[in-house]
PDB file as gemmi writes it, atoms N, CA and C in Angstrom:
CRYST1    1.000    1.000    1.000  90.00  90.00  90.00 P 1                      
ATOM      1  N   UNK A   1      76.823 132.415  48.916  1.00  0.00           N  
ATOM      2  CA  UNK A   1      75.890 131.422  49.429  1.00  0.00           C  
ATOM      3  C   UNK A   1      74.889 132.142  50.314  1.00  0.00           C  
ATOM      4  N   UNK A   2      73.672 131.753  50.221  1.00  0.00           N  
ATOM      5  CA  UNK A   2      72.633 132.370  51.024  1.00  0.00           C  
ATOM      6  C   UNK A   2      72.277 131.457  52.194  1.00  0.00           C  
ATOM      7  N   UNK A   3      71.228 131.788  52.875  1.00  0.00           N  
ATOM      8  CA  UNK A   3      70.814 130.986  54.038  1.00  0.00           C  
ATOM      9  C   UNK A   3      70.404 129.564  53.642  1.00  0.00           C  
ATOM     10  N   UNK A   4      69.888 129.383  52.434  1.00  0.00           N  
ATOM     11  CA  UNK A   4      69.566 128.024  51.976  1.00  0.00           C  
ATOM     12  C   UNK A   4      70.852 127.214  51.866  1.00  0.00           C  
ATOM     13  N   UNK A   5      71.911 127.859  51.410  1.00  0.00           N  
ATOM     14  CA  UNK A   5      73.213 127.201  51.341  1.00  0.00           C  
ATOM     15  C   UNK A   5      73.741 126.864  52.719  1.00  0.00           C  
ATOM     16  N   UNK A   6      73.468 127.739  53.668  1.00  0.00           N  
ATOM     17  CA  UNK A   6      73.882 127.470  55.043  1.00  0.00           C  
ATOM     18  C   UNK A   6      73.175 126.227  55.575  1.00  0.00           C  
ATOM     19  N   UNK A   7      71.908 126.053  55.171  1.00  0.00           N  
ATOM     20  CA  UNK A   7      71.170 124.848  55.571  1.00  0.00           C  
ATOM     21  C   UNK A   7      71.817 123.606  54.971  1.00  0.00           C  
ATOM     22  N   UNK A   8      72.240 123.692  53.728  1.00  0.00           N  
ATOM     23  CA  UNK A   8      72.966 122.595  53.094  1.00  0.00           C  
ATOM     24  C   UNK A   8      74.222 122.273  53.900  1.00  0.00           C  
ATOM     25  N   UNK A   9      74.945 123.300  54.279  1.00  0.00           N  
ATOM     26  CA  UNK A   9      76.167 123.104  55.064  1.00  0.00           C  
ATOM     27  C   UNK A   9      75.865 122.365  56.366  1.00  0.00           C  
ATOM     28  N   UNK A  10      74.805 122.750  57.045  1.00  0.00           N  
ATOM     29  CA  UNK A  10      74.455 122.097  58.312  1.00  0.00           C  
ATOM     30  C   UNK A  10      74.143 120.614  58.133  1.00  0.00           C  
ATOM     31  N   UNK A  11      73.526 120.263  57.007  1.00  0.00           N  
ATOM     32  CA  UNK A  11      73.061 118.888  56.805  1.00  0.00           C  
ATOM     33  C   UNK A  11      74.075 117.971  56.128  1.00  0.00           C  
ATOM     34  N   UNK A  12      75.048 118.526  55.427  1.00  0.00           N  
ATOM     35  CA  UNK A  12      75.945 117.681  54.626  1.00  0.00           C  
ATOM     36  C   UNK A  12      77.011 117.000  55.486  1.00  0.00           C  
ATOM     37  N   UNK A  13      77.568 115.950  54.944  1.00  0.00           N  
ATOM     38  CA  UNK A  13      78.678 115.237  55.582  1.00  0.00           C  
ATOM     39  C   UNK A  13      79.967 116.008  55.275  1.00  0.00           C  
ATOM     40  N   UNK A  14      80.399 116.849  56.212  1.00  0.00           N  
ATOM     41  CA  UNK A  14      81.553 117.721  55.970  1.00  0.00           C  
ATOM     42  C   UNK A  14      82.883 116.980  55.952  1.00  0.00           C  
ATOM     43  N   UNK A  15      82.880 115.728  56.346  1.00  0.00           N  
ATOM     44  CA  UNK A  15      84.104 114.920  56.226  1.00  0.00           C  
ATOM     45  C   UNK A  15      84.292 114.422  54.796  1.00  0.00           C  
ATOM     46  N   UNK A  16      83.206 114.371  54.034  1.00  0.00           N  
ATOM     47  CA  UNK A  16      83.265 113.879  52.658  1.00  0.00           C  
ATOM     48  C   UNK A  16      83.164 114.976  51.614  1.00  0.00           C  
ATOM     49  N   UNK A  17      82.495 116.085  51.946  1.00  0.00           N  
ATOM     50  CA  UNK A  17      82.206 117.105  50.943  1.00  0.00           C  
ATOM     51  C   UNK A  17      82.631 118.495  51.411  1.00  0.00           C  
ATOM     52  N   UNK A  18      82.887 119.344  50.444  1.00  0.00           N  
ATOM     53  CA  UNK A  18      83.163 120.761  50.688  1.00  0.00           C  
ATOM     54  C   UNK A  18      82.274 121.572  49.759  1.00  0.00           C  
ATOM     55  N   UNK A  19      82.001 122.793  50.164  1.00  0.00           N  
ATOM     56  CA  UNK A  19      81.239 123.700  49.313  1.00  0.00           C  
ATOM     57  C   UNK A  19      82.216 124.671  48.675  1.00  0.00           C  
ATOM     58  N   UNK A  20      82.099 124.838  47.363  1.00  0.00           N  
ATOM     59  CA  UNK A  20      82.944 125.767  46.616  1.00  0.00           C  
ATOM     60  C   UNK A  20      82.116 126.999  46.274  1.00  0.00           C  
ATOM     61  N   UNK A  21      82.603 128.158  46.701  1.00  0.00           N  
ATOM     62  CA  UNK A  21      81.921 129.409  46.404  1.00  0.00           C  
ATOM     63  C   UNK A  21      82.316 129.910  45.025  1.00  0.00           C  
ATOM     64  N   UNK A  22      81.333 130.190  44.201  1.00  0.00           N  
ATOM     65  CA  UNK A  22      81.606 130.694  42.857  1.00  0.00           C  
ATOM     66  C   UNK A  22      80.716 131.894  42.577  1.00  0.00           C  
ATOM     67  N   UNK A  23      81.192 132.748  41.723  1.00  0.00           N  
ATOM     68  CA  UNK A  23      80.398 133.875  41.277  1.00  0.00           C  
ATOM     69  C   UNK A  23      80.430 135.066  42.196  1.00  0.00           C  
ATOM     70  N   UNK A  24      80.731 136.209  41.637  1.00  0.00           N  
ATOM     71  CA  UNK A  24      80.669 137.455  42.378  1.00  0.00           C  
ATOM     72  C   UNK A  24      81.813 137.718  43.325  1.00  0.00           C  
ATOM     73  N   UNK A  25      82.885 136.987  43.188  1.00  0.00           N  
ATOM     74  CA  UNK A  25      84.021 137.193  44.090  1.00  0.00           C  
ATOM     75  C   UNK A  25      85.055 138.054  43.371  1.00  0.00           C  
ATOM     76  N   UNK A  26      85.049 139.340  43.714  1.00  0.00           N  
ATOM     77  CA  UNK A  26      85.983 140.287  43.122  1.00  0.00           C  
ATOM     78  C   UNK A  26      86.855 140.966  44.167  1.00  0.00           C  
ATOM     79  N   UNK A  27      86.607 140.646  45.443  1.00  0.00           N  
ATOM     80  CA  UNK A  27      87.409 141.258  46.504  1.00  0.00           C  
ATOM     81  C   UNK A  27      87.398 140.351  47.732  1.00  0.00           C  
ATOM     82  N   UNK A  28      88.208 140.721  48.720  1.00  0.00           N  
ATOM     83  CA  UNK A  28      88.337 139.905  49.921  1.00  0.00           C  
ATOM     84  C   UNK A  28      87.023 139.841  50.701  1.00  0.00           C  
ATOM     85  N   UNK A  29      86.294 140.936  50.742  1.00  0.00           N  
ATOM     86  CA  UNK A  29      85.046 140.962  51.509  1.00  0.00           C  
ATOM     87  C   UNK A  29      84.034 139.958  50.977  1.00  0.00           C  
ATOM     88  N   UNK A  30      83.903 139.866  49.653  1.00  0.00           N  
ATOM     89  CA  UNK A  30      82.933 138.914  49.095  1.00  0.00           C  
ATOM     90  C   UNK A  30      83.392 137.472  49.309  1.00  0.00           C  
ATOM     91  N   UNK A  31      84.686 137.226  49.221  1.00  0.00           N  
ATOM     92  CA  UNK A  31      85.210 135.882  49.495  1.00  0.00           C  
ATOM     93  C   UNK A  31      84.994 135.520  50.964  1.00  0.00           C  
ATOM     94  N   UNK A  32      85.269 136.462  51.843  1.00  0.00           N  
ATOM     95  CA  UNK A  32      85.143 136.239  53.282  1.00  0.00           C  
ATOM     96  C   UNK A  32      83.698 135.960  53.672  1.00  0.00           C  
ATOM     97  N   UNK A  33      82.773 136.651  53.063  1.00  0.00           N  
ATOM     98  CA  UNK A  33      81.355 136.415  53.328  1.00  0.00           C  
ATOM     99  C   UNK A  33      80.985 134.975  52.991  1.00  0.00           C  
ATOM    100  N   UNK A  34      81.426 134.501  51.856  1.00  0.00           N  
ATOM    101  CA  UNK A  34      81.127 133.124  51.447  1.00  0.00           C  
ATOM    102  C   UNK A  34      81.777 132.116  52.394  1.00  0.00           C  
ATOM    103  N   UNK A  35      82.995 132.397  52.802  1.00  0.00           N  
ATOM    104  CA  UNK A  35      83.710 131.514  53.723  1.00  0.00           C  
ATOM    105  C   UNK A  35      82.978 131.434  55.060  1.00  0.00           C  
ATOM    106  N   UNK A  36      82.570 132.564  55.569  1.00  0.00           N  
ATOM    107  CA  UNK A  36      81.870 132.593  56.859  1.00  0.00           C  
ATOM    108  C   UNK A  36      80.534 131.857  56.804  1.00  0.00           C  
ATOM    109  N   UNK A  37      79.968 131.713  55.608  1.00  0.00           N  
ATOM    110  CA  UNK A  37      78.710 130.983  55.447  1.00  0.00           C  
ATOM    111  C   UNK A  37      78.915 129.497  55.132  1.00  0.00           C  
ATOM    112  N   UNK A  38      80.155 129.013  55.166  1.00  0.00           N  
ATOM    113  CA  UNK A  38      80.390 127.581  55.037  1.00  0.00           C  
ATOM    114  C   UNK A  38      81.136 127.127  53.807  1.00  0.00           C  
ATOM    115  N   UNK A  39      81.497 128.027  52.935  1.00  0.00           N  
ATOM    116  CA  UNK A  39      82.227 127.628  51.731  1.00  0.00           C  
ATOM    117  C   UNK A  39      83.715 127.596  52.058  1.00  0.00           C  
ATOM    118  N   UNK A  40      84.318 126.435  51.912  1.00  0.00           N  
ATOM    119  CA  UNK A  40      85.724 126.303  52.292  1.00  0.00           C  
ATOM    120  C   UNK A  40      86.681 126.573  51.135  1.00  0.00           C  
ATOM    121  N   UNK A  41      86.143 126.718  49.940  1.00  0.00           N  
ATOM    122  CA  UNK A  41      86.932 127.080  48.758  1.00  0.00           C  
ATOM    123  C   UNK A  41      86.188 128.167  48.006  1.00  0.00           C  
ATOM    124  N   UNK A  42      86.929 129.086  47.381  1.00  0.00           N  
ATOM    125  CA  UNK A  42      86.291 130.100  46.546  1.00  0.00           C  
ATOM    126  C   UNK A  42      86.980 130.147  45.190  1.00  0.00           C  
ATOM    127  N   UNK A  43      86.186 130.355  44.157  1.00  0.00           N  
ATOM    128  CA  UNK A  43      86.686 130.406  42.784  1.00  0.00           C  
ATOM    129  C   UNK A  43      86.633 131.846  42.311  1.00  0.00           C  
ATOM    130  N   UNK A  44      87.742 132.316  41.748  1.00  0.00           N  
ATOM    131  CA  UNK A  44      87.809 133.711  41.291  1.00  0.00           C  
ATOM    132  C   UNK A  44      88.035 133.790  39.785  1.00  0.00           C  
ATOM    133  N   UNK A  45      87.491 132.860  39.049  1.00  0.00           N  
ATOM    134  CA  UNK A  45      87.712 132.806  37.607  1.00  0.00           C  
ATOM    135  C   UNK A  45      87.258 134.078  36.899  1.00  0.00           C  
ATOM    136  N   UNK A  46      86.059 134.545  37.152  1.00  0.00           N  
ATOM    137  CA  UNK A  46      85.563 135.744  36.486  1.00  0.00           C  
ATOM    138  C   UNK A  46      86.421 136.950  36.844  1.00  0.00           C  
ATOM    139  N   UNK A  47      86.827 137.045  38.087  1.00  0.00           N  
ATOM    140  CA  UNK A  47      87.695 138.151  38.504  1.00  0.00           C  
ATOM    141  C   UNK A  47      89.008 138.132  37.731  1.00  0.00           C  
ATOM    142  N   UNK A  48      89.517 136.950  37.446  1.00  0.00           N  
ATOM    143  CA  UNK A  48      90.761 136.857  36.670  1.00  0.00           C  
ATOM    144  C   UNK A  48      90.563 137.308  35.231  1.00  0.00           C  
ATOM    145  N   UNK A  49      89.378 137.102  34.705  1.00  0.00           N  
ATOM    146  CA  UNK A  49      89.090 137.510  33.331  1.00  0.00           C  
ATOM    147  C   UNK A  49      88.994 139.033  33.231  1.00  0.00           C  
ATOM    148  N   UNK A  50      88.304 139.643  34.195  1.00  0.00           N  
ATOM    149  CA  UNK A  50      88.040 141.079  34.108  1.00  0.00           C  
ATOM    150  C   UNK A  50      89.055 141.942  34.860  1.00  0.00           C  
ATOM    151  N   UNK A  51      89.777 141.360  35.764  1.00  0.00           N  
ATOM    152  CA  UNK A  51      90.799 142.086  36.523  1.00  0.00           C  
ATOM    153  C   UNK A  51      92.172 141.566  36.093  1.00  0.00           C  
ATOM    154  N   UNK A  52      93.187 142.144  36.632  1.00  0.00           N  
ATOM    155  CA  UNK A  52      94.541 141.657  36.353  1.00  0.00           C  
ATOM    156  C   UNK A  52      94.837 140.478  37.263  1.00  0.00           C  
ATOM    157  N   UNK A  53      95.837 139.654  36.915  1.00  0.00           N  
ATOM    158  CA  UNK A  53      96.164 138.515  37.778  1.00  0.00           C  
ATOM    159  C   UNK A  53      96.491 138.898  39.222  1.00  0.00           C  
ATOM    160  N   UNK A  54      96.840 140.139  39.470  1.00  0.00           N  
ATOM    161  CA  UNK A  54      97.124 140.587  40.826  1.00  0.00           C  
ATOM    162  C   UNK A  54      95.928 140.517  41.754  1.00  0.00           C  
ATOM    163  N   UNK A  55      94.758 140.249  41.209  1.00  0.00           N  
ATOM    164  CA  UNK A  55      93.544 140.157  42.024  1.00  0.00           C  
ATOM    165  C   UNK A  55      93.674 139.059  43.079  1.00  0.00           C  
ATOM    166  N   UNK A  56      94.333 137.977  42.749  1.00  0.00           N  
ATOM    167  CA  UNK A  56      94.478 136.866  43.694  1.00  0.00           C  
ATOM    168  C   UNK A  56      95.275 137.326  44.914  1.00  0.00           C  
ATOM    169  N   UNK A  57      96.352 138.034  44.674  1.00  0.00           N  
ATOM    170  CA  UNK A  57      97.168 138.542  45.794  1.00  0.00           C  
ATOM    171  C   UNK A  57      96.363 139.544  46.625  1.00  0.00           C  
ATOM    172  N   UNK A  58      95.632 140.438  45.971  1.00  0.00           N  
ATOM    173  CA  UNK A  58      94.844 141.426  46.717  1.00  0.00           C  
ATOM    174  C   UNK A  58      93.783 140.743  47.584  1.00  0.00           C  
ATOM    175  N   UNK A  59      93.159 139.713  47.044  1.00  0.00           N  
ATOM    176  CA  UNK A  59      92.161 138.984  47.829  1.00  0.00           C  
ATOM    177  C   UNK A  59      92.829 138.275  49.010  1.00  0.00           C  
ATOM    178  N   UNK A  60      93.968 137.650  48.768  1.00  0.00           N  
ATOM    179  CA  UNK A  60      94.674 136.938  49.837  1.00  0.00           C  
ATOM    180  C   UNK A  60      95.105 137.895  50.950  1.00  0.00           C  
ATOM    181  N   UNK A  61      95.661 139.035  50.584  1.00  0.00           N  
ATOM    182  CA  UNK A  61      96.080 140.026  51.583  1.00  0.00           C  
ATOM    183  C   UNK A  61      94.862 140.545  52.343  1.00  0.00           C  
ATOM    184  N   UNK A  62      93.789 140.829  51.620  1.00  0.00           N  
ATOM    185  CA  UNK A  62      92.563 141.297  52.258  1.00  0.00           C  
ATOM    186  C   UNK A  62      91.973 140.264  53.205  1.00  0.00           C  
ATOM    187  N   UNK A  63      92.029 138.995  52.812  1.00  0.00           N  
ATOM    188  CA  UNK A  63      91.534 137.934  53.697  1.00  0.00           C  
ATOM    189  C   UNK A  63      92.367 137.859  54.968  1.00  0.00           C  
ATOM    190  N   UNK A  64      93.677 137.992  54.843  1.00  0.00           N  
ATOM    191  CA  UNK A  64      94.539 138.009  56.027  1.00  0.00           C  
ATOM    192  C   UNK A  64      94.122 139.117  56.986  1.00  0.00           C  
ATOM    193  N   UNK A  65      93.846 140.287  56.440  1.00  0.00           N  
ATOM    194  CA  UNK A  65      93.432 141.428  57.268  1.00  0.00           C  
ATOM    195  C   UNK A  65      92.087 141.174  57.941  1.00  0.00           C  
ATOM    196  N   UNK A  66      91.146 140.620  57.202  1.00  0.00           N  
ATOM    197  CA  UNK A  66      89.825 140.331  57.765  1.00  0.00           C  
ATOM    198  C   UNK A  66      89.906 139.252  58.842  1.00  0.00           C  
ATOM    199  N   UNK A  67      90.702 138.242  58.609  1.00  0.00           N  
ATOM    200  CA  UNK A  67      90.883 137.186  59.606  1.00  0.00           C  
ATOM    201  C   UNK A  67      91.486 137.749  60.881  1.00  0.00           C  
ATOM    202  N   UNK A  68      92.523 138.572  60.745  1.00  0.00           N  
ATOM    203  CA  UNK A  68      93.171 139.176  61.917  1.00  0.00           C  
ATOM    204  C   UNK A  68      92.181 140.073  62.666  1.00  0.00           C  
ATOM    205  N   UNK A  69      91.398 140.849  61.930  1.00  0.00           N  
ATOM    206  CA  UNK A  69      90.406 141.730  62.545  1.00  0.00           C  
ATOM    207  C   UNK A  69      89.426 140.955  63.418  1.00  0.00           C  
ATOM    208  N   UNK A  70      89.043 139.755  62.949  1.00  0.00           N  
ATOM    209  CA  UNK A  70      88.057 138.951  63.656  1.00  0.00           C  
ATOM    210  C   UNK A  70      88.676 137.942  64.626  1.00  0.00           C  
ATOM    211  N   UNK A  71      89.993 137.966  64.766  1.00  0.00           N  
ATOM    212  CA  UNK A  71      90.660 137.114  65.749  1.00  0.00           C  
ATOM    213  C   UNK A  71      90.939 135.691  65.304  1.00  0.00           C  
ATOM    214  N   UNK A  72      90.912 135.432  64.013  1.00  0.00           N  
ATOM    215  CA  UNK A  72      91.221 134.096  63.503  1.00  0.00           C  
ATOM    216  C   UNK A  72      92.695 134.026  63.114  1.00  0.00           C  
ATOM    217  N   UNK A  73      93.326 132.913  63.401  1.00  0.00           N  
ATOM    218  CA  UNK A  73      94.725 132.721  63.008  1.00  0.00           C  
ATOM    219  C   UNK A  73      94.850 132.082  61.641  1.00  0.00           C  
ATOM    220  N   UNK A  74      93.839 131.304  61.246  1.00  0.00           N  
ATOM    221  CA  UNK A  74      93.870 130.671  59.931  1.00  0.00           C  
ATOM    222  C   UNK A  74      92.463 130.652  59.337  1.00  0.00           C  
ATOM    223  N   UNK A  75      92.423 130.525  58.032  1.00  0.00           N  
ATOM    224  CA  UNK A  75      91.169 130.606  57.293  1.00  0.00           C  
ATOM    225  C   UNK A  75      90.165 129.543  57.743  1.00  0.00           C  
ATOM    226  N   UNK A  76      90.626 128.353  57.999  1.00  0.00           N  
ATOM    227  CA  UNK A  76      89.726 127.249  58.368  1.00  0.00           C  
ATOM    228  C   UNK A  76      88.905 127.592  59.605  1.00  0.00           C  
ATOM    229  N   UNK A  77      89.420 128.445  60.467  1.00  0.00           N  
ATOM    230  CA  UNK A  77      88.677 128.820  61.681  1.00  0.00           C  
ATOM    231  C   UNK A  77      87.444 129.660  61.346  1.00  0.00           C  
ATOM    232  N   UNK A  78      87.459 130.349  60.216  1.00  0.00           N  
ATOM    233  CA  UNK A  78      86.360 131.230  59.846  1.00  0.00           C  
ATOM    234  C   UNK A  78      85.249 130.516  59.061  1.00  0.00           C  
ATOM    235  N   UNK A  79      85.541 129.330  58.540  1.00  0.00           N  
ATOM    236  CA  UNK A  79      84.550 128.615  57.728  1.00  0.00           C  
ATOM    237  C   UNK A  79      83.326 128.307  58.589  1.00  0.00           C  
ATOM    238  N   UNK A  80      82.205 128.795  58.158  1.00  0.00           N  
ATOM    239  CA  UNK A  80      80.881 128.515  58.740  1.00  0.00           C  
ATOM    240  C   UNK A  80      80.565 129.252  60.039  1.00  0.00           C  
ATOM    241  N   UNK A  81      81.348 130.254  60.439  1.00  0.00           N  
ATOM    242  CA  UNK A  81      81.042 130.920  61.699  1.00  0.00           C  
ATOM    243  C   UNK A  81      79.695 131.648  61.667  1.00  0.00           C  
ATOM    244  N   UNK A  82      79.181 131.959  60.485  1.00  0.00           N  
ATOM    245  CA  UNK A  82      77.893 132.632  60.390  1.00  0.00           C  
ATOM    246  C   UNK A  82      76.743 131.671  60.113  1.00  0.00           C  
ATOM    247  N   UNK A  83      77.003 130.382  60.135  1.00  0.00           N  
ATOM    248  CA  UNK A  83      75.939 129.397  59.961  1.00  0.00           C  
ATOM    249  C   UNK A  83      75.293 129.177  61.322  1.00  0.00           C  
ATOM    250  N   UNK A  84      74.015 129.447  61.374  1.00  0.00           N  
ATOM    251  CA  UNK A  84      73.284 129.335  62.646  1.00  0.00           C  
ATOM    252  C   UNK A  84      72.899 127.924  62.947  1.00  0.00           C  
TER     253      UNK A  84                                                      
END                                                                             
């Protein structure tokens, strides 16, 4: 999601809607970037096609490490922290 997506996040009714991040998610860093910009769900369909099913575990472990590095205890705390 880019800054235009961040604007959508700021304006939308977050009690009714969520943003799903799709495309280009092949590692924890790319998933984390989307999460920090307001996407509360990420889809890794393409990664599953081109990588082995273990990609989901690698992304999950990587997200845990990134969350700990930034002082978050759970993923929900990181959603939208980079939305200005």
